[in-house]
N, CA, C and O atoms as a Maestro MAE file, in Angstrom:
{
 s_m_m2io_version
 :::
 2.0.0
}

f_m_ct {
 s_m_title
 :::
 protein
 m_atom[268] {
  # First column is atom index #
  i_m_mmod_type
  r_m_x_coord
  r_m_y_coord
  r_m_z_coord
  i_m_residue_number
  s_m_chain_name
  s_m_pdb_residue_name
  s_m_pdb_atom_name
  i_m_atomic_number
  :::
  1 25 -101.585 -110.245 8.996 1 A "MET " " N  " 7
  2 3 -100.924 -111.472 9.361 1 A "MET " " CA " 6
  3 2 -99.458 -111.176 9.647 1 A "MET " " C  " 6
  4 15 -98.769 -110.621 8.791 1 A "MET " " O  " 8
  5 25 -98.990 -111.516 10.773 2 A "ALA " " N  " 7
  6 3 -97.587 -111.301 11.156 2 A "ALA " " CA " 6
  7 2 -96.820 -112.607 11.005 2 A "ALA " " C  " 6
  8 15 -97.317 -113.684 11.337 2 A "ALA " " O  " 8
  9 25 -95.611 -112.488 10.501 3 A "PHE " " N  " 7
  10 3 -94.748 -113.660 10.411 3 A "PHE " " CA " 6
  11 2 -94.143 -113.883 11.778 3 A "PHE " " C  " 6
  12 15 -93.517 -112.983 12.338 3 A "PHE " " O  " 8
  13 25 -94.322 -115.051 12.310 4 A "ASP " " N  " 7
  14 3 -93.776 -115.360 13.627 4 A "ASP " " CA " 6
  15 2 -93.098 -116.715 13.565 4 A "ASP " " C  " 6
  16 15 -93.756 -117.750 13.454 4 A "ASP " " O  " 8
  17 25 -91.787 -116.696 13.636 5 A "ASP " " N  " 7
  18 3 -91.050 -117.955 13.651 5 A "ASP " " CA " 6
  19 2 -90.365 -118.056 15.000 5 A "ASP " " C  " 6
  20 15 -89.219 -117.636 15.157 5 A "ASP " " O  " 8
  21 25 -91.064 -118.609 15.964 6 A "SER " " N  " 7
  22 3 -90.536 -118.675 17.322 6 A "SER " " CA " 6
  23 2 -89.358 -119.632 17.440 6 A "SER " " C  " 6
  24 15 -88.737 -119.726 18.499 6 A "SER " " O  " 8
  25 25 -89.047 -120.347 16.355 7 A "SER " " N  " 7
  26 3 -87.880 -121.226 16.407 7 A "SER " " CA " 6
  27 2 -86.584 -120.429 16.250 7 A "SER " " C  " 6
  28 15 -85.500 -120.939 16.534 7 A "SER " " O  " 8
  29 25 -86.697 -119.192 15.802 8 A "LEU " " N  " 7
  30 3 -85.514 -118.341 15.656 8 A "LEU " " CA " 6
  31 2 -85.321 -117.512 16.917 8 A "LEU " " C  " 6
  32 15 -86.276 -116.918 17.417 8 A "LEU " " O  " 8
  33 25 -84.101 -117.463 17.438 9 A "PRO " " N  " 7
  34 3 -83.877 -116.626 18.626 9 A "PRO " " CA " 6
  35 2 -83.900 -115.153 18.232 9 A "PRO " " C  " 6
  36 15 -83.554 -114.817 17.099 9 A "PRO " " O  " 8
  37 25 -84.301 -114.271 19.140 10 A "PRO " " N  " 7
  38 3 -84.294 -112.840 18.819 10 A "PRO " " CA " 6
  39 2 -82.857 -112.334 18.665 10 A "PRO " " C  " 6
  40 15 -81.921 -112.883 19.247 10 A "PRO " " O  " 8
  41 25 -82.711 -111.294 17.884 11 A "VAL " " N  " 7
  42 3 -81.409 -110.648 17.738 11 A "VAL " " CA " 6
  43 2 -81.246 -109.701 18.925 11 A "VAL " " C  " 6
  44 15 -82.113 -108.865 19.180 11 A "VAL " " O  " 8
  45 25 -80.156 -109.831 19.635 12 A "VAL " " N  " 7
  46 3 -79.883 -108.957 20.780 12 A "VAL " " CA " 6
  47 2 -78.825 -107.935 20.375 12 A "VAL " " C  " 6
  48 15 -78.089 -108.161 19.414 12 A "VAL " " O  " 8
  49 25 -78.737 -106.817 21.089 13 A "PRO " " N  " 7
  50 3 -77.780 -105.779 20.709 13 A "PRO " " CA " 6
  51 2 -76.349 -106.274 20.521 13 A "PRO " " C  " 6
  52 15 -75.638 -105.783 19.645 13 A "PRO " " O  " 8
  53 25 -75.926 -107.227 21.319 14 A "GLU " " N  " 7
  54 3 -74.565 -107.744 21.185 14 A "GLU " " CA " 6
  55 2 -74.371 -108.418 19.822 14 A "GLU " " C  " 6
  56 15 -73.288 -108.355 19.240 14 A "GLU " " O  " 8
  57 25 -75.427 -109.060 19.321 15 A "ASP " " N  " 7
  58 3 -75.365 -109.726 18.017 15 A "ASP " " CA " 6
  59 2 -75.288 -108.719 16.872 15 A "ASP " " C  " 6
  60 15 -74.699 -109.002 15.829 15 A "ASP " " O  " 8
  61 25 -75.876 -107.559 17.066 16 A "ALA " " N  " 7
  62 3 -75.931 -106.537 16.018 16 A "ALA " " CA " 6
  63 2 -74.780 -105.546 16.100 16 A "ALA " " C  " 6
  64 15 -74.706 -104.638 15.272 16 A "ALA " " O  " 8
  65 25 -73.890 -105.685 17.057 17 A "ALA " " N  " 7
  66 3 -72.820 -104.706 17.279 17 A "ALA " " CA " 6
  67 2 -71.931 -104.520 16.055 17 A "ALA " " C  " 6
  68 15 -71.559 -103.392 15.732 17 A "ALA " " O  " 8
  69 25 -71.584 -105.607 15.372 18 A "ALA " " N  " 7
  70 3 -70.730 -105.485 14.188 18 A "ALA " " CA " 6
  71 2 -71.450 -104.726 13.079 18 A "ALA " " C  " 6
  72 15 -70.833 -103.933 12.367 18 A "ALA " " O  " 8
  73 25 -72.741 -104.962 12.930 19 A "LEU " " N  " 7
  74 3 -73.520 -104.239 11.925 19 A "LEU " " CA " 6
  75 2 -73.623 -102.758 12.281 19 A "LEU " " C  " 6
  76 15 -73.497 -101.900 11.407 19 A "LEU " " O  " 8
  77 25 -73.851 -102.457 13.548 20 A "VAL " " N  " 7
  78 3 -73.913 -101.066 13.997 20 A "VAL " " CA " 6
  79 2 -72.608 -100.352 13.677 20 A "VAL " " C  " 6
  80 15 -72.615 -99.197 13.251 20 A "VAL " " O  " 8
  81 25 -71.492 -101.038 13.881 21 A "ALA " " N  " 7
  82 3 -70.182 -100.434 13.608 21 A "ALA " " CA " 6
  83 2 -69.920 -100.276 12.113 21 A "ALA " " C  " 6
  84 15 -69.133 -99.420 11.711 21 A "ALA " " O  " 8
  85 25 -70.571 -101.093 11.290 22 A "ALA " " N  " 7
  86 3 -70.290 -101.097 9.854 22 A "ALA " " CA " 6
  87 2 -71.114 -100.091 9.059 22 A "ALA " " C  " 6
  88 15 -70.750 -99.764 7.929 22 A "ALA " " O  " 8
  89 25 -72.209 -99.594 9.616 23 A "VAL " " N  " 7
  90 3 -73.072 -98.689 8.855 23 A "VAL " " CA " 6
  91 2 -73.118 -97.308 9.481 23 A "VAL " " C  " 6
  92 15 -72.972 -97.148 10.693 23 A "VAL " " O  " 8
  93 25 -73.326 -96.308 8.622 24 A "ALA " " N  " 7
  94 3 -73.470 -94.931 9.107 24 A "ALA " " CA " 6
  95 2 -74.898 -94.669 9.572 24 A "ALA " " C  " 6
  96 15 -75.127 -93.829 10.442 24 A "ALA " " O  " 8
  97 25 -75.860 -95.390 8.990 25 A "GLY " " N  " 7
  98 3 -77.260 -95.222 9.356 25 A "GLY " " CA " 6
  99 2 -77.599 -95.939 10.646 25 A "GLY " " C  " 6
  100 15 -76.720 -96.436 11.351 25 A "GLY " " O  " 8
  101 25 -78.880 -95.982 10.941 26 A "SER " " N  " 7
  102 3 -79.358 -96.608 12.177 26 A "SER " " CA " 6
  103 2 -79.572 -98.102 12.000 26 A "SER " " C  " 6
  104 15 -79.924 -98.569 10.917 26 A "SER " " O  " 8
  105 25 -79.358 -98.836 13.067 27 A "VAL " " N  " 7
  106 3 -79.678 -100.257 13.136 27 A "VAL " " CA " 6
  107 2 -80.688 -100.399 14.267 27 A "VAL " " C  " 6
  108 15 -80.391 -100.106 15.425 27 A "VAL " " O  " 8
  109 25 -81.882 -100.853 13.910 28 A "LEU " " N  " 7
  110 3 -82.975 -100.915 14.881 28 A "LEU " " CA " 6
  111 2 -83.391 -102.352 15.144 28 A "LEU " " C  " 6
  112 15 -83.478 -103.169 14.227 28 A "LEU " " O  " 8
  113 25 -83.645 -102.640 16.399 29 A "LEU " " N  " 7
  114 3 -84.139 -103.948 16.831 29 A "LEU " " CA " 6
  115 2 -85.533 -103.759 17.414 29 A "LEU " " C  " 6
  116 15 -85.874 -102.654 17.835 29 A "LEU " " O  " 8
  117 25 -86.354 -104.825 17.447 30 A "PRO " " N  " 7
  118 3 -87.663 -104.700 18.084 30 A "PRO " " CA " 6
  119 2 -87.518 -104.135 19.501 30 A "PRO " " C  " 6
  120 15 -86.674 -104.575 20.281 30 A "PRO " " O  " 8
  121 25 -88.353 -103.163 19.803 31 A "GLY " " N  " 7
  122 3 -88.295 -102.509 21.108 31 A "GLY " " CA " 6
  123 2 -87.585 -101.168 21.070 31 A "GLY " " C  " 6
  124 15 -87.755 -100.359 21.983 31 A "GLY " " O  " 8
  125 25 -86.785 -100.910 20.026 32 A "ASP " " N  " 7
  126 3 -86.134 -99.607 19.885 32 A "ASP " " CA " 6
  127 2 -87.198 -98.565 19.557 32 A "ASP " " C  " 6
  128 15 -88.231 -98.886 18.971 32 A "ASP " " O  " 8
  129 25 -86.941 -97.322 19.936 33 A "ALA " " N  " 7
  130 3 -87.926 -96.247 19.811 33 A "ALA " " CA " 6
  131 2 -88.439 -96.068 18.378 33 A "ALA " " C  " 6
  132 15 -89.648 -95.921 18.194 33 A "ALA " " O  " 8
  133 25 -87.597 -96.073 17.381 34 A "ALA " " N  " 7
  134 3 -88.014 -95.810 16.000 34 A "ALA " " CA " 6
  135 2 -88.383 -97.067 15.225 34 A "ALA " " C  " 6
  136 15 -88.761 -96.976 14.057 34 A "ALA " " O  " 8
  137 25 -88.282 -98.220 15.839 35 A "TYR " " N  " 7
  138 3 -88.512 -99.492 15.143 35 A "TYR " " CA " 6
  139 2 -89.891 -99.556 14.491 35 A "TYR " " C  " 6
  140 15 -89.993 -99.864 13.304 35 A "TYR " " O  " 8
  141 25 -90.943 -99.272 15.237 36 A "ASP " " N  " 7
  142 3 -92.300 -99.393 14.698 36 A "ASP " " CA " 6
  143 2 -92.550 -98.421 13.551 36 A "ASP " " C  " 6
  144 15 -93.220 -98.777 12.582 36 A "ASP " " O  " 8
  145 25 -92.027 -97.207 13.640 37 A "ASP " " N  " 7
  146 3 -92.194 -96.247 12.544 37 A "ASP " " CA " 6
  147 2 -91.480 -96.724 11.288 37 A "ASP " " C  " 6
  148 15 -92.016 -96.585 10.189 37 A "ASP " " O  " 8
  149 25 -90.298 -97.274 11.424 38 A "GLU " " N  " 7
  150 3 -89.520 -97.716 10.271 38 A "GLU " " CA " 6
  151 2 -90.074 -98.983 9.630 38 A "GLU " " C  " 6
  152 15 -89.891 -99.193 8.431 38 A "GLU " " O  " 8
  153 25 -90.739 -99.820 10.395 39 A "ARG " " N  " 7
  154 3 -91.252 -101.064 9.826 39 A "ARG " " CA " 6
  155 2 -92.621 -100.885 9.186 39 A "ARG " " C  " 6
  156 15 -93.136 -101.822 8.575 39 A "ARG " " O  " 8
  157 25 -93.216 -99.719 9.308 40 A "ALA " " N  " 7
  158 3 -94.519 -99.464 8.697 40 A "ALA " " CA " 6
  159 2 -94.395 -99.572 7.178 40 A "ALA " " C  " 6
  160 15 -93.417 -99.108 6.592 40 A "ALA " " O  " 8
  161 25 -95.380 -100.179 6.558 41 A "VAL " " N  " 7
  162 3 -95.371 -100.366 5.106 41 A "VAL " " CA " 6
  163 2 -96.616 -99.751 4.498 41 A "VAL " " C  " 6
  164 15 -97.598 -99.483 5.190 41 A "VAL " " O  " 8
  165 25 -96.560 -99.537 3.217 42 A "PHE " " N  " 7
  166 3 -97.702 -98.965 2.509 42 A "PHE " " CA " 6
  167 2 -98.886 -99.927 2.521 42 A "PHE " " C  " 6
  168 15 -100.021 -99.505 2.740 42 A "PHE " " O  " 8
  169 25 -98.636 -101.195 2.293 43 A "ASN " " N  " 7
  170 3 -99.693 -102.193 2.248 43 A "ASN " " CA " 6
  171 2 -99.990 -102.648 3.673 43 A "ASN " " C  " 6
  172 15 -99.260 -103.463 4.236 43 A "ASN " " O  " 8
  173 25 -101.036 -102.132 4.235 44 A "LEU " " N  " 7
  174 3 -101.365 -102.434 5.627 44 A "LEU " " CA " 6
  175 2 -102.026 -103.801 5.817 44 A "LEU " " C  " 6
  176 15 -102.413 -104.153 6.931 44 A "LEU " " O  " 8
  177 25 -102.156 -104.568 4.738 45 A "ASN " " N  " 7
  178 3 -102.690 -105.930 4.856 45 A "ASN " " CA " 6
  179 2 -101.660 -106.896 5.434 45 A "ASN " " C  " 6
  180 15 -101.993 -108.016 5.821 45 A "ASN " " O  " 8
  181 25 -100.408 -106.451 5.488 46 A "HIS " " N  " 7
  182 3 -99.334 -107.313 5.975 46 A "HIS " " CA " 6
  183 2 -98.580 -106.598 7.092 46 A "HIS " " C  " 6
  184 15 -98.115 -105.472 6.916 46 A "HIS " " O  " 8
  185 25 -98.466 -107.245 8.217 47 A "GLU " " N  " 7
  186 3 -97.685 -106.690 9.314 47 A "GLU " " CA " 6
  187 2 -96.334 -107.393 9.319 47 A "GLU " " C  " 6
  188 15 -96.234 -108.572 9.657 47 A "GLU " " O  " 8
  189 25 -95.306 -106.658 8.940 48 A "LEU " " N  " 7
  190 3 -93.968 -107.216 8.888 48 A "LEU " " CA " 6
  191 2 -93.227 -106.910 10.178 48 A "LEU " " C  " 6
  192 15 -93.286 -105.788 10.682 48 A "LEU " " O  " 8
  193 25 -92.530 -107.904 10.712 49 A "VAL " " N  " 7
  194 3 -91.783 -107.744 11.955 49 A "VAL " " CA " 6
  195 2 -90.368 -108.273 11.723 49 A "VAL " " C  " 6
  196 15 -90.042 -109.387 12.131 49 A "VAL " " O  " 8
  197 25 -89.525 -107.462 11.063 50 A "PRO " " N  " 7
  198 3 -88.163 -107.929 10.793 50 A "PRO " " CA " 6
  199 2 -87.337 -108.028 12.065 50 A "PRO " " C  " 6
  200 15 -87.585 -107.311 13.035 50 A "PRO " " O  " 8
  201 25 -86.367 -108.909 12.056 51 A "ALA " " N  " 7
  202 3 -85.479 -109.077 13.211 51 A "ALA " " CA " 6
  203 2 -84.588 -107.861 13.398 51 A "ALA " " C  " 6
  204 15 -84.275 -107.483 14.527 51 A "ALA " " O  " 8
  205 25 -84.179 -107.246 12.289 52 A "VAL " " N  " 7
  206 3 -83.302 -106.073 12.302 52 A "VAL " " CA " 6
  207 2 -83.724 -105.161 11.163 52 A "VAL " " C  " 6
  208 15 -84.055 -105.631 10.074 52 A "VAL " " O  " 8
  209 25 -83.713 -103.856 11.413 53 A "ILE " " N  " 7
  210 3 -83.951 -102.865 10.365 53 A "ILE " " CA " 6
  211 2 -82.706 -102.007 10.256 53 A "ILE " " C  " 6
  212 15 -82.216 -101.480 11.255 53 A "ILE " " O  " 8
  213 25 -82.194 -101.867 9.045 54 A "VAL " " N  " 7
  214 3 -81.085 -100.960 8.794 54 A "VAL " " CA " 6
  215 2 -81.636 -99.774 8.025 54 A "VAL " " C  " 6
  216 15 -82.182 -99.935 6.934 54 A "VAL " " O  " 8
  217 25 -81.495 -98.585 8.590 55 A "VAL " " N  " 7
  218 3 -81.900 -97.354 7.917 55 A "VAL " " CA " 6
  219 2 -80.654 -96.854 7.203 55 A "VAL " " C  " 6
  220 15 -79.851 -96.108 7.763 55 A "VAL " " O  " 8
  221 25 -80.513 -97.282 5.957 56 A "ALA " " N  " 7
  222 3 -79.297 -97.010 5.201 56 A "ALA " " CA " 6
  223 2 -79.198 -95.538 4.823 56 A "ALA " " C  " 6
  224 15 -80.191 -94.900 4.473 56 A "ALA " " O  " 8
  225 25 -77.983 -95.015 4.902 57 A "GLU " " N  " 7
  226 3 -77.702 -93.643 4.480 57 A "GLU " " CA " 6
  227 2 -76.907 -93.605 3.186 57 A "GLU " " C  " 6
  228 15 -76.714 -92.536 2.606 57 A "GLU " " O  " 8
  229 25 -76.445 -94.764 2.728 58 A "SER " " N  " 7
  230 3 -75.626 -94.801 1.519 58 A "SER " " CA " 6
  231 2 -75.648 -96.214 0.950 58 A "SER " " C  " 6
  232 15 -76.123 -97.161 1.577 58 A "SER " " O  " 8
  233 25 -75.115 -96.314 -0.260 59 A "ALA " " N  " 7
  234 3 -74.983 -97.640 -0.880 59 A "ALA " " CA " 6
  235 2 -74.060 -98.530 -0.048 59 A "ALA " " C  " 6
  236 15 -74.261 -99.743 0.016 59 A "ALA " " O  " 8
  237 25 -73.069 -97.944 0.575 60 A "ALA " " N  " 7
  238 3 -72.158 -98.717 1.411 60 A "ALA " " CA " 6
  239 2 -72.908 -99.315 2.609 60 A "ALA " " C  " 6
  240 15 -72.592 -100.427 3.032 60 A "ALA " " O  " 8
  241 25 -73.879 -98.609 3.153 61 A "ASP " " N  " 7
  242 3 -74.694 -99.150 4.241 61 A "ASP " " CA " 6
  243 2 -75.488 -100.356 3.761 61 A "ASP " " C  " 6
  244 15 -75.594 -101.354 4.475 61 A "ASP " " O  " 8
  245 25 -76.046 -100.271 2.560 62 A "VAL " " N  " 7
  246 3 -76.803 -101.393 2.001 62 A "VAL " " CA " 6
  247 2 -75.877 -102.600 1.815 62 A "VAL " " C  " 6
  248 15 -76.249 -103.727 2.142 62 A "VAL " " O  " 8
  249 25 -74.683 -102.362 1.295 63 A "GLN " " N  " 7
  250 3 -73.723 -103.446 1.095 63 A "GLN " " CA " 6
  251 2 -73.374 -104.097 2.426 63 A "GLN " " C  " 6
  252 15 -73.316 -105.323 2.514 63 A "GLN " " O  " 8
  253 25 -73.140 -103.297 3.463 64 A "ALA " " N  " 7
  254 3 -72.785 -103.841 4.780 64 A "ALA " " CA " 6
  255 2 -73.950 -104.629 5.372 64 A "ALA " " C  " 6
  256 15 -73.742 -105.664 6.004 64 A "ALA " " O  " 8
  257 25 -75.159 -104.149 5.173 65 A "ALA " " N  " 7
  258 3 -76.324 -104.842 5.713 65 A "ALA " " CA " 6
  259 2 -76.525 -106.187 5.027 65 A "ALA " " C  " 6
  260 15 -76.863 -107.170 5.686 65 A "ALA " " O  " 8
  261 25 -76.325 -106.243 3.736 66 A "VAL " " N  " 7
  262 3 -76.499 -107.493 3.003 66 A "VAL " " CA " 6
  263 2 -75.382 -108.475 3.363 66 A "VAL " " C  " 6
  264 15 -75.612 -109.677 3.491 66 A "VAL " " O  " 8
  265 25 -74.183 -107.945 3.519 67 A "ALA " " N  " 7
  266 3 -73.037 -108.812 3.869 67 A "ALA " " CA " 6
  267 2 -73.243 -109.376 5.251 67 A "ALA " " C  " 6
  268 15 -72.403 -110.129 5.742 67 A "ALA " " O  " 8
  :::
 }
 m_bond[267] {
  # First column is bond index #
  i_m_from
  i_m_to
  i_m_order
  :::
  1 1 2 1
  2 2 3 1
  3 3 4 2
  4 3 5 1
  5 5 6 1
  6 6 7 1
  7 7 8 2
  8 7 9 1
  9 9 10 1
  10 10 11 1
  11 11 12 2
  12 11 13 1
  13 13 14 1
  14 14 15 1
  15 15 16 2
  16 15 17 1
  17 17 18 1
  18 18 19 1
  19 19 20 2
  20 19 21 1
  21 21 22 1
  22 22 23 1
  23 23 24 2
  24 23 25 1
  25 25 26 1
  26 26 27 1
  27 27 28 2
  28 27 29 1
  29 29 30 1
  30 30 31 1
  31 31 32 2
  32 31 33 1
  33 33 34 1
  34 34 35 1
  35 35 36 2
  36 35 37 1
  37 37 38 1
  38 38 39 1
  39 39 40 2
  40 39 41 1
  41 41 42 1
  42 42 43 1
  43 43 44 2
  44 43 45 1
  45 45 46 1
  46 46 47 1
  47 47 48 2
  48 47 49 1
  49 49 50 1
  50 50 51 1
  51 51 52 2
  52 51 53 1
  53 53 54 1
  54 54 55 1
  55 55 56 2
  56 55 57 1
  57 57 58 1
  58 58 59 1
  59 59 60 2
  60 59 61 1
  61 61 62 1
  62 62 63 1
  63 63 64 2
  64 63 65 1
  65 65 66 1
  66 66 67 1
  67 67 68 2
  68 67 69 1
  69 69 70 1
  70 70 71 1
  71 71 72 2
  72 71 73 1
  73 73 74 1
  74 74 75 1
  75 75 76 2
  76 75 77 1
  77 77 78 1
  78 78 79 1
  79 79 80 2
  80 79 81 1
  81 81 82 1
  82 82 83 1
  83 83 84 2
  84 83 85 1
  85 85 86 1
  86 86 87 1
  87 87 88 2
  88 87 89 1
  89 89 90 1
  90 90 91 1
  91 91 92 2
  92 91 93 1
  93 93 94 1
  94 94 95 1
  95 95 96 2
  96 95 97 1
  97 97 98 1
  98 98 99 1
  99 99 100 2
  100 99 101 1
  101 101 102 1
  102 102 103 1
  103 103 104 2
  104 103 105 1
  105 105 106 1
  106 106 107 1
  107 107 108 2
  108 107 109 1
  109 109 110 1
  110 110 111 1
  111 111 112 2
  112 111 113 1
  113 113 114 1
  114 114 115 1
  115 115 116 2
  116 115 117 1
  117 117 118 1
  118 118 119 1
  119 119 120 2
  120 119 121 1
  121 121 122 1
  122 122 123 1
  123 123 124 2
  124 123 125 1
  125 125 126 1
  126 126 127 1
  127 127 128 2
  128 127 129 1
  129 129 130 1
  130 130 131 1
  131 131 132 2
  132 131 133 1
  133 133 134 1
  134 134 135 1
  135 135 136 2
  136 135 137 1
  137 137 138 1
  138 138 139 1
  139 139 140 2
  140 139 141 1
  141 141 142 1
  142 142 143 1
  143 143 144 2
  144 143 145 1
  145 145 146 1
  146 146 147 1
  147 147 148 2
  148 147 149 1
  149 149 150 1
  150 150 151 1
  151 151 152 2
  152 151 153 1
  153 153 154 1
  154 154 155 1
  155 155 156 2
  156 155 157 1
  157 157 158 1
  158 158 159 1
  159 159 160 2
  160 159 161 1
  161 161 162 1
  162 162 163 1
  163 163 164 2
  164 163 165 1
  165 165 166 1
  166 166 167 1
  167 167 168 2
  168 167 169 1
  169 169 170 1
  170 170 171 1
  171 171 172 2
  172 171 173 1
  173 173 174 1
  174 174 175 1
  175 175 176 2
  176 175 177 1
  177 177 178 1
  178 178 179 1
  179 179 180 2
  180 179 181 1
  181 181 182 1
  182 182 183 1
  183 183 184 2
  184 183 185 1
  185 185 186 1
  186 186 187 1
  187 187 188 2
  188 187 189 1
  189 189 190 1
  190 190 191 1
  191 191 192 2
  192 191 193 1
  193 193 194 1
  194 194 195 1
  195 195 196 2
  196 195 197 1
  197 197 198 1
  198 198 199 1
  199 199 200 2
  200 199 201 1
  201 201 202 1
  202 202 203 1
  203 203 204 2
  204 203 205 1
  205 205 206 1
  206 206 207 1
  207 207 208 2
  208 207 209 1
  209 209 210 1
  210 210 211 1
  211 211 212 2
  212 211 213 1
  213 213 214 1
  214 214 215 1
  215 215 216 2
  216 215 217 1
  217 217 218 1
  218 218 219 1
  219 219 220 2
  220 219 221 1
  221 221 222 1
  222 222 223 1
  223 223 224 2
  224 223 225 1
  225 225 226 1
  226 226 227 1
  227 227 228 2
  228 227 229 1
  229 229 230 1
  230 230 231 1
  231 231 232 2
  232 231 233 1
  233 233 234 1
  234 234 235 1
  235 235 236 2
  236 235 237 1
  237 237 238 1
  238 238 239 1
  239 239 240 2
  240 239 241 1
  241 241 242 1
  242 242 243 1
  243 243 244 2
  244 243 245 1
  245 245 246 1
  246 246 247 1
  247 247 248 2
  248 247 249 1
  249 249 250 1
  250 250 251 1
  251 251 252 2
  252 251 253 1
  253 253 254 1
  254 254 255 1
  255 255 256 2
  256 255 257 1
  257 257 258 1
  258 258 259 1
  259 259 260 2
  260 259 261 1
  261 261 262 1
  262 262 263 1
  263 263 264 2
  264 263 265 1
  265 265 266 1
  266 266 267 1
  267 267 268 2
  :::
 }
}
């Protein structure tokens, strides 16, 4: 089951630019090359489709992503 909330607009690269600048790790949006690999989960009963994935390299990346 995939979560689909079509009432939310997609995140576009321009919207994620500040996050990209704030983290050392990768910021992935749907359609990016590594997006599908990073969103894979252990429990295959649920298909998760996050708007943005941050591949954190440090605690500071996690803090920036949450902020």
